[in-house]
Structure formats: structure tokens, C-alpha cells
C-alpha positions in Angstrom: 148.9 131.1 167.7 148.0 128.2 169.9 144.5 128.3 168.7 145.5 127.6 165.1 147.7 124.7 166.1 144.8 123.0 167.8 142.6 123.6 164.8 145.4 122.2 162.5 145.7 119.2 164.7 141.9 118.5 164.6 142.0 118.9 160.8 145.0 116.5 160.6 143.2 113.9 162.8 140.1 114.0 160.6 142.2 113.7 157.5 144.0 110.6 158.8 140.8 109.1 159.9 139.3 109.7 156.5 142.1 108.1 154.5 142.7 105.1 156.8 139.1 104.3 157.9 136.3 105.9 155.8 137.8 105.7 152.3 138.8 102.0 152.4 135.3 101.2 153.8 133.6 103.1 151.0 135.7 101.2 148.4 134.8 97.9 150.0 131.1 98.8 150.0 131.3 99.8 146.3 132.9 96.4 145.5 130.1 94.5 147.3 127.4 96.6 145.5 129.0 95.8 142.1 129.1 92.1 143.0 125.5 92.1 144.0 124.4 93.9 140.8 126.3 91.4 138.7 124.8 88.2 140.2 124.0 85.5 137.6 122.7 82.0 137.6 125.3 79.5 138.6 127.4 81.9 140.7 128.5 80.4 144.0 127.8 82.8 146.9 127.9 83.3 150.6 125.0 84.9 152.3 125.0 87.3 155.3 123.8 84.3 157.4 126.8 82.3 156.4 125.1 79.9 154.0 127.1 78.7 151.0 125.0 78.1 147.9 124.6 78.5 144.1 122.4 81.2 142.6 119.5 79.6 140.7 117.5 82.7 139.9 117.7 86.4 140.2 114.5 88.4 140.6 115.1 92.0 139.9 111.5 92.9 140.5 111.5 91.8 144.2 115.3 92.4 144.6 115.7 88.8 145.7 118.0 85.9 144.8 117.0 82.2 144.9 120.0 80.3 146.3 120.3 76.5 146.3 122.0 75.6 149.6 121.6 71.8 149.2 120.4 69.5 146.4 116.7 70.4 145.9 116.7 73.0 148.7 116.3 76.5 147.4 115.9 79.6 149.6 115.0 83.1 148.7 117.4 85.7 149.9 117.3 89.6 149.6 119.9 90.5 147.1 121.5 92.9 149.6 122.3 89.9 152.0 124.6 88.2 149.4 128.0 89.4 150.2 130.7 87.3 148.6 131.7 85.0 145.8 132.2 81.6 147.4 134.5 80.4 144.6 137.0 83.3 145.3 136.8 82.7 149.1 137.7 79.0 148.8 140.8 79.8 146.7 142.3 81.9 149.5 
């Protein structure tokens, strides 16, 4: 009988971990992927390096985004390293 209670406890711990840690992280990753796939010119973004800028061009062939970080300064960033919409971050 005690063997079953130990197994039940292990299953319960895994279920709690799944619902409180893994599932929310998967939802967050899905939201980030959807944002990265919907990037358009003029979107204000924040890169993984913490640079704020405006999307000037999205290159789907190379999977890159050209971001203007200052007037006349355009950097090319991998689309996977653009994580947030700067406009929504500034409203918080």
C-alpha cells in the first residue's frame, strides 16, 4: 500500500510542476513566436540585447530584421532575438 502512495505522490508533484511551471512557459513562448512572425515595418521593438528600435525591414529569406536604433543607424538582427513590442512595454 505504501508503494502506491509514493507513486501517487510522484505523479502529483509532476502534475503540479507541469501546471505551474511548464504550461505557462509554453504559452509565453507561443506568444513570443506569434509576435516574431507578425513583425512589420514601423513596429517598435526590443531586442534580446536590450536595444530599443523600430523595424525598418523584415527579410524572411535570411530570417533577419533590420532595426533602426538611432536616426540613420540600422542594425540587422536575427528575427529570433526580437522579443517584445516596445510600445506595449512603455505603457506598463
